[in-house]
C-alpha positions, 0 to 999 in steps of 0.5 A: 424424477419426481425430486427434479420436478420440485427443484426446477419449478421453483427455479423456473418460476425465479426466472419467470418473475425476473423476466417480469420484472425487467419488462416492467423496469424497461417500460419505467425506463422508456416512459421517463426518457419520454417524459425528460426532454433533457435526456438525449435520445441517442448515444452520439448526442450523449457523447458529444455532451460530455459536461451537464450545461451548468458545469460549463457556465461555473468552470471559473468557480470550479478553477477558483476552487482548484486554485485555492486548494493547491495554495493551501497544500503548498502552505501545508507542505511548506510548514511540514518542511519548516518543522522538519528543519526545526527538528533537524536544528533541534538535533544538532546540539553540538554533541560530538560522541568522540568527546567523553562528557565530564561524567564519563571522565569521572567514572574512568578515573574511579576505575583506572586505579582498579585496573579492569578495562574492557577487552574485546574477546578474541575472534572465534576461529571458523569451525566450519569445513568447506563443503566439496560436492565431489568428495562427498559423492565419492564418500557416498558411493563408498558407503553404499556399494552395491552388493555384486 
């Protein structure tokens, strides 16, 4: 019982100090609201004024800024598309993989007299056995017969 008191006293002190701080902050907020006339007193007027007055006057500047940013994004997008087109054209160097180059043809001529050409290995036979669950159950029953 004595140990519980030593635990409860700091918890009670912490809660009491938190309550006092809450009251102080609430008084400060009330004082700020009463000193500043621009802050609306009720929630209805706060929701009615969605934008501050200076934002409503500068909407043309904001719209011009947004238009400028949109044009910059379009310009960057077009430049990226042009770069991609240039890369695709660079890849088209008229290389046909079906027509061997002169170096490959020379190598083939050298090795033709040796008669060692590459042959694909024969396909491996499928050594798997198809699994039949019916026969597996029958074999299991045969192997694990109950003793009567």
